[in-house]
C-alpha positions in Angstrom: 41.4 -81.3 -89.3 37.9 -80.5 -90.2 38.0 -76.7 -91.4 35.8 -75.6 -89.0 38.6 -77.2 -87.0 41.4 -75.2 -88.3 39.2 -72.1 -87.8 38.5 -73.2 -84.4 42.1 -73.5 -83.3 43.1 -69.3 -85.0 40.4 -68.6 -83.1 41.7 -69.9 -80.3 44.9 -68.1 -80.9 43.2 -64.8 -81.6 41.8 -64.3 -78.7 45.4 -65.7 -75.9 47.0 -63.5 -78.2 45.0 -60.4 -77.7 44.3 -61.0 -73.7 48.5 -61.2 -73.9 49.0 -58.0 -75.9 46.5 -56.7 -73.5 48.2 -57.8 -70.1 51.4 -56.6 -71.8 50.0 -53.0 -73.2 49.3 -52.8 -69.5 52.5 -52.5 -68.6 54.1 -50.8 -71.0 55.6 -53.7 -72.5 54.4 -52.8 -75.7 53.2 -50.3 -78.0 52.7 -50.7 -82.0 53.3 -48.4 -84.9 52.2 -49.7 -88.6 51.4 -52.8 -88.1 55.5 -53.4 -86.3 55.1 -54.0 -82.4 57.6 -52.5 -80.9 58.6 -54.2 -77.0 60.9 -53.8 -74.0 61.4 -55.6 -71.4 62.3 -52.7 -69.3 66.1 -53.3 -68.0 68.8 -51.2 -68.8 72.1 -53.3 -71.2 74.6 -52.1 -73.2 74.4 -52.0 -77.2 75.7 -55.6 -77.7 73.3 -56.9 -75.1 69.5 -55.6 -76.8 71.0 -56.7 -80.1 70.8 -60.2 -78.6 67.5 -59.4 -76.6 65.7 -58.7 -80.0 67.2 -61.6 -81.9 66.7 -64.4 -79.4 63.1 -62.5 -79.1 62.6 -62.9 -82.9 63.0 -59.7 -83.7 65.4 -56.3 -84.5 66.8 -53.7 -82.4 64.7 -51.0 -83.0 65.0 -48.4 -86.4 62.8 -45.4 -86.9 61.9 -45.5 -90.3 59.3 -42.5 -90.0 57.5 -40.2 -86.6 54.7 -43.1 -85.5 58.1 -45.3 -85.1 59.7 -43.1 -83.6 57.3 -42.0 -81.2 56.6 -45.9 -81.0 60.5 -46.0 -79.4 59.6 -42.3 -77.4 56.8 -44.2 -75.3 59.2 -46.6 -74.1 62.0 -43.4 -73.6 59.3 -41.7 -71.5 58.1 -44.5 -70.3 60.4 -45.9 -68.4 63.1 -42.4 -68.4 65.8 -43.8 -69.5 67.6 -44.1 -73.8 67.3 -46.7 -76.4 69.8 -48.0 -78.5 68.7 -47.5 -82.4 69.5 -49.9 -85.4 72.2 -47.1 -86.3 75.3 -46.2 -86.5 77.8 -43.6 -87.8 79.1 -44.3 -90.9 82.9 -44.1 -92.1 82.2 -40.2 -92.6 82.5 -38.6 -89.4 78.7 -37.4 -87.9 76.9 -39.3 -90.9 74.8 -42.4 -89.8 72.9 -44.8 -91.3 71.3 -48.3 -90.5 73.4 -51.2 -89.1 73.2 -52.8 -92.4 74.9 -50.1 -93.6 72.0 -48.7 -96.3 71.4 -45.2 -96.1 68.8 -43.1 -93.3 65.4 -42.6 -94.9 64.2 -40.8 -91.6 65.9 -38.7 -89.3 64.4 -36.8 -86.3 67.5 -35.2 -85.1 67.3 -32.7 -81.8 69.5 -29.8 -83.5 73.1 -29.7 -83.6 72.8 -33.5 -84.1 74.3 -36.2 -85.1 77.5 -34.9 -83.2 78.5 -38.3 -83.2 79.4 -37.7 -78.9 76.9 -40.5 -78.5 73.9 -38.1 -76.7 71.8 -37.7 -80.5 
């Protein structure tokens, strides 16, 4: 293809993506923070199913690494009046948490007296 044709295809794709993002935002299915897109299908599922659906969509389960990302996840919690699974697990040391890959958390925003390891963090 000629450069102008490639540029035209790119513009068309950008336009279509923008329209799709708009529709998803109206449906409260996506939100953004720091260049990351956070998405939900709005359905309840267990942790394993949530992990699989994220993987199928080409993403990963949300792992808030700053206040903005935490707020993006909280947007869904409030919009759907439910909880959200995070890509965080309890380590071998009780009441200490880490990312699923075992690395140390660099951001936390726990409720008072949390994490307790009781599943209500």
